[in-house]
N, C-alpha and C positions, 0 to 999 in steps of 0.2 A: 771648842777651844775652852764652852762648856763642861760642867759636871755631869750635866742631864744634857742627852739628846732633844729634849722636846721644851730645853730652853734657845736654842737655835735661833729658832721664830722667834722670839721676843722682841727682839729690836727691830728685824724687817718689819715686821707686824704694825707696832709702834710706828715706827719711822711711817710707814704706809696711812695708816689714819692720821697723824700730824698736816703729812702734805697732802691728804683728801680735802683737809677740814682749811688748809690754811686758803685752799678753791671757793669756799664762801667768801671769804674776803675782801674778794680779786675780782672773779665774773660779775660780781653785784652791777660793778661801775654798768658793764656793756647791757646786762639784762634790764636797765631802768633808764637808761638813754631815751627812750620815747619817753619816758615821763617828766624827765627836766627838759626836755625839747618843749613839749607842751604845758607843762607847769608853770617851770622858771626861764621858758623863752629863753634860752641858749643857743644858738648857732651852732651849725657842724661843727666849723671852726675851732669854736672855744670848748663842745666837749673833747675833740681830739686833743685839745692844749691838757683837758684834765689827764688823759691817760697817757698822753706824753710825760705830765710831769711825774706818773708813778715809773712809767717804761726810763727815761734817764735815771733816777735817783736806784733802780733796780739794778742797770745796765751799770752804775759806776759800784754800785755796795754790792756786785757778784766778784768785781775784782779785787778788794779791797777784803770782804768776808770771806771771798773762795781761798784765799792764802792765809788769812787768820786762822779760819777753820781746820787747817791743816796742824795748827799750834798750840789752840785750846780746848778742851775738852766739850762736847758739843751739848752738854746738858744746859749749861749757862749762856751759849748763841743761842743755841735755836729756843730755850724759854723766854729769853728775853724779847727774840724777834718775835715770838706768838704774842708775850704782852703788849708790846709797844702796836701791834700788828691791831689787835683787838682794839684797842681804847683809838686806834688813826679811825678805824672802822667806824665807832661808837661817835667821833669828832663828826665825820663826813656826814651821818644821819641827822645831826642836829645844826647845822652847820646854816645859816642865813644871807651867806654871801659867797659870792666867788673864789676871792681870793683864799678865806679862811677852806674850801673844798678843794683849792689846789694843794694848800699847805698839807693839807691832811691826807689828802691822796696819794703827794709826794714822799711824808713822810713812812705811810703805808707802803713804798715800792721799796723803800730802803731798806726798812726792817724785814720785808719778804726774803730781801735777800740776802738774810743769814741763816736760810734755814736749808735749801735744797742739798749746799754741798755738805754740811756738816754730817746730817742726817744720811748720804753718801757714806761717807770716810767711818761713821759709826756702823754701819749696816758693812761698808768691809772689812772693818776689823773685828767684829763680832760675827760673822758668820762662817763655817766650816768651810774649806773651798770644796766639798764635795754639794755647797747649799748652793752657792753664788749665785748658779745661775736660776734658781727660782727665785731666791730673793731677789735679785736684780726683777724680771718678769712681774714678784710683787707691788714691786717699787714702781715700775714700768707701768701698771694699772690706775697707781693712786692720786695722779693730773686726770686721768679721766673719769673716776669715779666721782672725783670732787667738780667736776662740773658739771655731770648729770645731777647732785645732789642743789648745786649751785640753782640752777636751773628749776627744779622742784620745789627748793626751800624758798631762793630767792623771787622766786617769777611768782610763785602764791603770796608772799607777805606782802611784793608788792601790789598785786592783785586785789587782794581780802584789805589790806589795810592801805598803809600808802608808802611811795619809795621809799621813805626812810627806813622804816622797819626793817631793809632789806640788807641795812646798813647796821643798825642798833644790835638787831637778833645774833646775827654774825659774828660782831663783835663781842659780845656778851659769850657765846661760844669758847673765840679766839683765846680770853682769859683765862676760860677753863683749861683748857689745852695747853696753856702752859706750865700751869702746875700737874699738870698730868704728867706731861711729859719729864719735867723734874724731876717728880716720884718715881716716874718708870728708870730713865738714866740714873739714876743712883741707884736703886735697886740693882741697875746691872753691871753695876762699878766695882758695888762690893762686892761680887761674885768672880769682877774677875782681878781684881786683887791679890786674891787666893793664888793667882799663877804666877808663876816664874816665870819671866822677859824678859831677855837682853834690855840693857841698858839703848842699845844702837837700834836696836829693833821698833824701839817706841818713838824713837828721836825724830822728827821731821827734817828736811834737808833745811836748810842756809841759802836760800835763793835770792842772787843776783839779776836787775836788772838785763845785764849780757846774758846770763847763764839760763835766765828763763826764754830770751830773743832766741838764740842758739836752739835751745832744747827745743821751742815751738818748729821751730823749721826742721828739723831734725829729724821730730817725732810726728808731723805732717800737722798737728796741733793746729800752726796755722791757717792749714787748709781748712780744717775744720771750722776756726772763726768764724770765716770768709762767707760761707758756706751756712754758719748762723746768722751774720747778717740778714741774706737773702730771705731765709726761711722765718723771722721775727719778722721781716715786711710783711707776707703772705701772712702766716698764720696768725700772728696777732692783730694784724688787720682786718681779717675776716672776722675774727673773735670778736672783737668792739663792732664793726658795724655789720655784723650777719644779721641781729636784729632790724636795723634799723632797712636795711636791702629787702627782706621780708614783706614789711611793714611799708614798707613807702614806694618801692621798686614794682613789687610783683602783689601788691594793694591790699595784704591781708590786715585781720583782726589783731590784736594784742592775745588773744587766746589762743587764735589758730599760730601764731609766732613762735607762743613758749610752747607749742604742741611740735609744734617739728624740730624746735631747737632740741628741746629733750628728749630726742631718739639719737642725735648725731651722737653722746658721747658713745651709746649702743654701739652704734658702729664706729667709731674709735675703737673700741676693746677688743672687737672682731679682727680690726687689721693689725693692733698691734698682739692681739696674743699669735696671727699670721707672721707677724714679723719674723716673733720670737723661732716659733717655728722653722722655718726657714731657714734663722741660722744654725739650730740647732739640728736639722734632718741634710740638710745642703750646702749652703753658702758658707757654712762654720767661724764668718768672718761678717762681723755687724756691718764691714763697710760696704759691700755688694748688696744687700737687703736696702741699705739706704740711697743707693745709686739706682736701684728697681724702683723702689715708690716718688724718685724723684718724677723717672719717668713716666710713672704712671697719676703724674697731678698735671701732663699736657693736653691729654682729650677733656677732663671735664670742665678744665679752665675754656679751652676751645668752645665745647656747649656754651658752656655758660654767656658768652659773648656776645653767640649768638642767640641768646637764651626768649627774645622778644618771640622767635618761629618755633619756638619749642611748645608741648605741652607742659601743664603746670608738674604731673610726678617724674616727668625726665630734669624738669629743672632742679627739682629739690634732691633728686639722687648724683646728679651732675654735683651739686654743692656738699651732698655727703662724701661723697667719690673724692671731692680735692680737699676737703678738711681733713678726713679721715689719711689720705694719704700725708698731707702734712705733719698732721699729728705723730705718723708714726716714725717717719724722717728724725722729728724734733724729739718722738719719744727715745730711738734709739743713741743720737746724740746725746743726750742731757743725761742717760741712764746707762747704757752702754759702755759708749765711748770712755767718760772717766776711770772708770777701771782698770784699762788700760795703763792707764799710771800708777797702780798701785804698790809696784816695787819697787818707784820712786819716792812712794808716800804723797804724792800729789793728786791724790782723790778730788778732792776739796776743790785743789789751785784747779786742775783741769774742767772742771763743773762748775766753776764760778769763772771761768774765761768763757767758754762755750756760751754760758745759760747769759755772760752779759754782750757776746755778741748777738743774740737771736732779740735779746732787752733792747741794743740799741738800733738793732731793724726793726723794734716794735716804735720806739721810739721816731723815729724816723716815719714809718707810715699813718701812724695815727692822725696829726692836724694835716698830711699832703690830701690824705686820701678821700678826708672828709671837707680841704677843702677842693680838690679837686670835684668830688662829685656834685658839690654844690655850680662846679663852673660847665661842667660836662656831663653830667649824671651818671646813676651806678652803674646803668650797660658799660662805658665806656671804662666803668675801673678795669674790667675782669681783662683788656685784651694786655694792662698796661702790666698785670697781674702772669699773662702768659708771658708777657719778656722775660719777669724778674725770675721764675719759675725753668727759661730757657735758660739764660744766664748763669742759675744756679748750677748746672750740671757741670759745670769747666771746675771750682774746684770741688764737688763733689767727683768729679773721675780721678784729680789729680790728691785728692784723701785716700785713695781707695786704694795707688800704687804703692808698690813694695817700699820700703822702707831701711838705710841702715842701722842700726842700732843708737837711739841716743841716750846721753848720760847727761847728769845736773850733778853738779858738786862729786865725782866719777861714778856714779850708781849708773848702770846700762839699765837699758829701756831695752828690752830684746823685743819688743815689735808683740803684739795679740792675736790671739784667735780664740774665737770664743769655744 
């Protein structure tokens, strides 16, 4: 789609850097929870509410901004989202009261919801068809790289200075990234304006609630959304409370916890690359690999439930396997599945719907896991997670079934094979 082949990966490369940086302003809360407990004497339930505020506004924002992201230019949406995300992180770091921290983190959640869907749309529109698989893999690894950088940067900032630095420094970086994004997206737009495209190819479909509901059932998007809720409960619940589980249940030091958690993104990347390889070489359809990795969550969850009877290396290997399997499912749902809807001009809307469902589950899990841990202890949490993973197999199976062509406003959606 560009005059030079080496320009085809500019938008995917820029988008992956942007989204990796965004995680510096998201995972920092999880990393600093032990500090907030000790220094500010916040309860687990209160800290769960902080995360829940983010998850709720993020989920609501994904529904709104996912649809709007298919109608407006990505450079405005993403740049504004990055700017306010950075400012919200700085406010959180300098706040001295729980209400201000709650508001700042909730605002952070909404404006982070303006990023993923529009970025995927920009990648979809700017990447030649023969390069899409590689571009998707680049985008798929960006959240994991962001996780890794978060534990390195935010973790070290909290250890060397104070926990506030883990929010202020990423905030400044995100503000800088917003200007880089605007410049980069503007540069590509000028190149794209030289191309002559038909007006109808650029137009986004007009969506009514009735059409969207019918479309979601026929295209299996509804089952993707239901599965997303279950995955959000497990993924974001363990991401948020993972550092606390290691410091409290397994009595690890902060340094030891950061070391263990820092390796987790590396394991996740290996699993995500494996998932991409399985799609390309064997299954030819991401829905089947999602179902496979769902089954893979059951054994490590069962082992963690019995973790008091296990040696420690087996405990954190089980935790790695559970998180890597969940992240691979999440990654393929939010990265690969939305490209099924490219012919309908609904990449951003589909990504927003799935991501919204994931963070709706996250909003449910944050305070509930924190409160349940205070009542029953961390070890008992894993039996509940095992139940959620088993139930999640139902929408996962239904999602993978063949379906008849769906349409929205007359645009046929033929079903997709990677």
